[in-house]
C-alpha positions as CSV (number, residue, x, y, z in Angstrom):
1,M,-4.5,47.7,-2.3
2,L,-2.6,48.7,-5.5
3,D,-1.0,46.3,-7.5
4,L,3.0,46.2,-6.9
5,K,3.6,46.5,-10.7
6,F,1.4,49.4,-11.0
7,I,3.2,51.0,-8.1
8,R,6.6,50.3,-9.6
9,E,5.8,51.7,-13.0
10,N,3.6,54.7,-11.8
11,P,5.2,56.0,-8.5
12,E,4.7,59.6,-9.1
13,A,0.9,59.0,-9.8
14,V,0.6,57.0,-6.8
15,K,2.6,59.6,-4.6
16,Q,-0.1,62.0,-6.0
17,G,-3.1,59.8,-5.2
18,L,-1.7,59.0,-1.6
19,S,-1.3,63.0,-1.2
20,A,-4.6,63.8,-2.4
21,K,-6.1,61.3,0.3
22,G,-3.9,62.6,2.9
23,V,-2.3,59.3,3.3
24,E,1.3,59.4,4.9
25,F,3.1,56.6,3.4
26,N,6.9,56.0,2.8
27,L,6.6,54.7,-1.0
28,G,10.3,54.9,-1.1
29,E,10.6,52.0,1.3
30,L,8.0,50.2,-0.4
31,L,10.1,50.3,-3.8
32,A,13.1,49.4,-2.2
33,M,11.7,46.3,-0.5
34,D,10.1,45.4,-3.7
35,S,13.3,45.8,-5.6
36,K,15.3,43.7,-3.1
37,R,12.7,41.2,-3.3
38,R,12.6,40.7,-7.1
39,T,16.4,40.4,-7.0
40,L,16.2,37.6,-4.3
41,L,13.6,35.7,-6.8
42,R,15.7,36.3,-9.6
43,E,19.0,34.9,-7.8
44,C,16.7,32.0,-6.4
45,E,15.5,31.1,-10.0
46,E,19.2,31.2,-11.4
47,L,20.1,28.8,-8.3
48,K,17.2,26.4,-9.4
49,A,18.2,26.3,-13.0
50,K,21.7,25.7,-11.9
51,R,20.4,22.9,-9.6
52,N,18.4,21.3,-12.3
53,E,21.2,21.5,-14.5
54,A,23.5,19.5,-11.9
55,N,20.9,17.0,-11.2
56,N,21.0,16.3,-15.0
57,R,24.7,16.0,-15.0
58,I,24.9,13.8,-11.9
59,V,22.5,11.3,-13.7
60,S,24.7,11.4,-16.6
61,L,27.9,10.6,-14.5
62,K,26.2,8.0,-12.6
63,K,25.4,6.4,-15.9
64,E,29.1,6.5,-16.9
65,G,30.1,5.0,-13.5
66,K,31.9,8.3,-12.7
67,E,32.2,10.3,-9.2
68,T,29.4,12.4,-8.2
69,K,30.0,12.9,-4.5
70,E,31.7,16.3,-4.9
71,L,28.7,17.8,-6.9
72,I,26.3,16.3,-4.7
73,T,27.9,18.1,-1.9
74,E,27.9,21.3,-4.0
75,M,24.2,20.8,-4.9
76,K,23.2,20.4,-1.3
77,A,24.7,24.0,-0.6
78,V,23.0,25.3,-3.4
79,S,19.7,23.8,-2.0
80,Q,20.2,25.5,1.2
81,K,20.8,29.0,-0.4
82,I,17.5,28.4,-2.2
83,S,15.5,27.4,1.1
84,D,17.2,30.8,2.6
85,F,16.0,32.8,-0.4
86,D,12.6,31.5,-0.1
87,T,12.2,32.1,3.4
88,E,13.7,35.6,2.9
89,V,11.3,36.3,0.2
90,G,8.5,35.1,2.3
91,E,9.5,37.6,5.1
92,M,9.7,40.3,2.6
93,D,6.3,39.4,1.2
94,K,4.9,39.9,4.7
95,K,6.8,43.1,5.3
96,I,5.2,44.5,2.0
97,V,1.7,43.5,3.0
98,S,2.0,45.0,6.6
99,L,3.4,48.4,4.9
100,C,0.7,48.9,2.6
101,P,-2.1,50.8,3.6
102,S,-5.6,49.2,3.0
């Protein structure tokens, strides 16, 4: 199987190669899934950075004796979004693998 980065960077060459081998394959669908997967990963990483910053802030607030309940509740929601994104990325990985001809 070709590397997704190569396919992403050389879609025309891949199309020509598939055509030369007589392989029917929806390259556009694969590239769209890969793009969505990369977007989800980027969003997930941003949420993880936000969660890490909030965790540091919670520690500081606790040391100062300030209330952290609202921030903790907010971060629970962020953690759930991260989990949802991780699940969706895993499902997309499976779809991408199943799409690719061997």
